[in-house]
N, C-alpha and C positions, 0 to 999 in steps of 0.2 A: 422375401425381399433381400437383395444384396446391393451393397455400395462399395466402391473402391475407396479405401480410406488411407490417406497419407498422415503420418504422425511423426513428431520430432522425438528423438531419444538421444541420450548421451552415449558416447562411445566407451567411456570409462568414468571413474570417479573424478570429479573436478578438483584440481589443486591450484590454489592461487586464483588469478583472474582468468575467466574463461575466454576462449576464442571460438570462432565459428568452426574450426577444425575439431573441437571437442564434441560436436553434435552431428547428427545425421538424420536425414529424412527417410523413413521406412514406409513401406506400402503393404497393405493387407486387404483382404476382402471381408467386410463385416456383414454378418448374416443375421437377419431378424425374422422371427417366426410369429405368426398371429397369436399363438397360444403360449408365448414365452413369458408374458408379463413385463417385457422390456420395452424401453423407449429409445428411439434413435433421434438425436439432435444434430442438426447441421450448425456448426459453430460459426458465428459471424464476427464476434469481437472477443479478444483474448487479453487478459492482463498478465504481463510478464513482470513479476515482482522480485525485489532483491532477496527476500527470504527463501525463494526457491533455490538460490545458489547453495545455501547451506544444506538443503535437502539432497543435493547432488554430491556432497562430500562423503568420504568414507566414514568419518567420525565428526559429529557436530552436536553441541548441546541442544540445537533445535530439534533433534530427533526425539527429545523427550516430549515435545509438544505436537509434532506432526511427523508422519511417516517419512522415511528416507526414500530417495529415488535411486533405483539400481540401474547400472548400465544396460542399455538396450530396452529398458522398460519405458512405456509411454509416460509422459509427464502430465500429471493432473494439474489443472490450473483453473482459476476463476474465469468464467467465460459467459457469454450470452449468445443465444442462438434460437433456432426455430425447430420445433418438433416436426419431423417428416413422417414418422410412423409411430404408432403407440399400441400396445397390447394391454393397457390398463385404463381404468375409468378416470383416473386423476388427470391424465394428460391426453389431449387430442391433437391430431395432425393440424398444424397451423398455429398451435400455441407458441408464444414467445416465452422463453425461460432464461433464468440466470442462476448460476451456482457453480459448484465444483464439477467441471466437465474435463476437457483435455486439450493439450496442445496438438490439435489434430483437426482434420476436416469434419469428421463425424464422431460423436461419442454415443456409445451404447450403454445404458444403465438400467437397473431395476429399482424403482422407487422404494424407499424404506425410510424410517425415522433417522437412520444413520447417514443418509444422503442429503447434503445441503443443497437444496434446489427449490426454486419458487417461480411461479408465473409472474410476469412483469407487465401484463396487459393493462392492469389498472394504473400502474405508474406511467405507462406510455400515454394512456388517455389523459393523464393529469398534466401532460406537457413535457415530460422528461425524455430526451432522446435515448435510444437503446444503448448507445455507447456509455451513458452515465452509469449503467448498471455494472460496469467493470471498473469504474473510477470513483466518482463522488458517491455513488450508491452501492459500490462494491467494496472490495477489501480495503482500498485506500480510504474511502469515506468512513467505513466502520472503524478502522484503526484510528483515524484522526478524531472522530467523534468520541469514541469510547475512551481513548487515552486522555483527551483534553477534559471532557466533561465528567467522566465517571472516575477518573484517577486524579487529574489535575484540579478539578473543581474550581475553575477560576471565578473570581468575584470582580465586579465592575471596579475599575481603577487599579487593579493589580498589574504587575509587570511580568510579562511572559517572554521567555526566550525559546526559540525553535532552531535546532540544528538541522542541517540538510534541508533548509527551508524552501528551496525551489523545487523539491521533488513532489511526487504525487501525493504523499501524506503530509509533508511539512507545509506545502502551499495551502492545503485546506485547513490545517491547524491554525495557521496565522489568520486566515480569513474568519474562521469560527471564533477565534479569540477576539478579533476586532468587533464582531457582532455582539460579543458579550461585554464590550466596553472596556477592554484591556489595552494597555500599552504593550506593543509587540515589536520585538527585534528578532531578526533572523540572520543566519550566516549561510554563505554559499561559497563555491570555489572559483567563480569568475566574476568579472565586473558586469558582464551582461546579465548574469543571474541576480546580482545585487540590484541592478537597475530595474529588473523585472519585479523584484520584491517591493521596492519602494515606489515605483511609478505606475505599476499595473495591479499589483495584488494588495495594495493598501497597507503594507507594513509601515510602522512609524519610522523604523530605521533598519539598516542591514549593513553587513560588512563582509569582506572577502577574507576568510580565515587564513588563506595562504599568504596574505600580506601582513599577518600579525605574528611577530616573533615571540610574543608572550601572550597566550590566550587568556590567562587569568587577569592580566592587566587590561587587556582589551575589553573583557566583559565588565570589569570594574568601571571602565570609561563609559560604557553604554548603560550600565546599571549602577550608578553611584549609591543608590539606596538599596541595592540587592535585588535578587530574582525571587519572585513568588512562585512561579510555575515554570519548570523546564521540561520541554518535550524533547526527549532524547532519541535521535536517529543515528548517531555516529559512534559513540563510545570512545575508548582510549583517552587521549589527552584532552579532548573536548569535554568529556564527562567530568574529568578531574577539575578542569577550569570552572565549569558550571557549578559543581558542588562547593567549590571554594567561595563562590559568590551567592550562594543560596541564603535567603532569609530564614530565621527561625520559624519552624512550622511550614516551610516551603514544601512544595510537592514536585516530585519527579515522575513523569510518565515515561517508562522505558519501552520504546517501540522497537528499536533495532540498534545494531552496532555495525553499520556498513563499513566503517574503517577496518573492521576485523574480518570482513567477508572475503576480500580479494587480495589483501596484503598490500594495498596501495594507500597513499595518503599519509597523514600524520596519525599514526596508529600506536604510539607508545602505550604500553599496557597501563590500564588504570591502576592507581595507587590503592592503598588499603581501604580508603573510604569508598572508592568506586567498586572494588572487588566485593566489599561487603554488601553494597547496594545491589550489584548484579546477582549476587548469590541469593538474595531474598526476593528477586523479581519473579512474579508468577506469570507463566506463559499464557494466561487466559486471553490476552489481547488477540492472539491468533484465532480464538474461538468465536469472536463476535460475528454477527451476521443474521441475527434473528429478525423476523418480519417487523416486530415492534421497533427494533433498532433502526431498520431501514426507514420506517415511517418517521421517526424522530429526525433522521438525517434529511429526509425530504422536506420537513418543515423548516429546518435551518436553511436548506438550499433555496427554498422559495423566498425566505426572508432576505437572504443575500441578493438574490436576483431582483428583488423589489427595492433594493437600496439599503438594506440593513436597518430599516426603521424600527424603533421601539426598544432596542437594547444597545444603542451607541455604536452600532456597526456602520460601515459605509461601503459603497460601491457594489458592483455585481461580482458574483463568484466567477472566477476565471479558471479555465481548464484547457489543456491542449486538445486539438481536434484529432479524433481518431478516424481511421478508415480501414476497411478490410483490405489486407494485402496478400492473403493466401499463406498456406503453411510454409512453403519453401522460402518466401521472402520474409517470413517472421523469424528466421534463424537469428539468434542473438548476436549482436555486436558487443565487443568487450566494454565499450563505454556505456552501454545501456544499463549495466548493473550498478554503475556509480554516477549516472547522470544527475542524480539529485544533489550531489556534492558540488 
């Protein structure tokens, strides 16, 4: 069996904020043999995440946790799709799967314990759209759930601050924290995003960090009694401001430092406390995604969709609507890498 496969690759190592010109769509013929033990998946939904940008750089601390992406090399990404041909017993043609596939029309892989892949038919039968498996049940959901509940360990009544709160991870963190009965404040980079956080996502309050000349004073205003849990997505000056307002025995879940990824925004380097905290951060958050973790996120997702009853939460979980657009139309726009801010 042969299929014509289009895939996205970088032309060179990325420096600063990426542009569409940094990428190209390449074409190849993918060949599958019945005795190869391999599986071909037609990709339907793809997650384009900020951490991928660091993988495309020549040098990045992220390379300690996940492999770098070389120029002209196909880009691995979390995706969901349908098996079109299989030479192994574990997968059959027609199975729907989610896991690490590729930024391409088709992905050819050989199942092994090292390959993060799972069938999603059971979750689909339970009422979850396939697109959820690259968002709330994908890397964004795993990062939000693991960072908040396994690192932040929020307790009902505690005060939670979320940076980059309108993004795919931050928006879920805030909703999960509300269902746990916490007081939640988020920050974002436009008034429209602030309105989204307060009026649709159920945050108790939110602010535009670009309109705050002194972030430490701003956080003191929103958290006069201090922050118990900080979910960090930004880094730089925001991290320093949050640390200055943390309560004793407060917890910080370091998810990302998007201010450092592209060179944009308020990105003054973190001071001594921030550097020490970053130096001790374990990159294990990138390794989440086990089936048991997915099932726990599903339970939280159901509770949110049912109104958050039982743990002080409120409202339905909100997420953007995704639709297949094809490989060529999925080329990145510069603003996509920082749209969470």
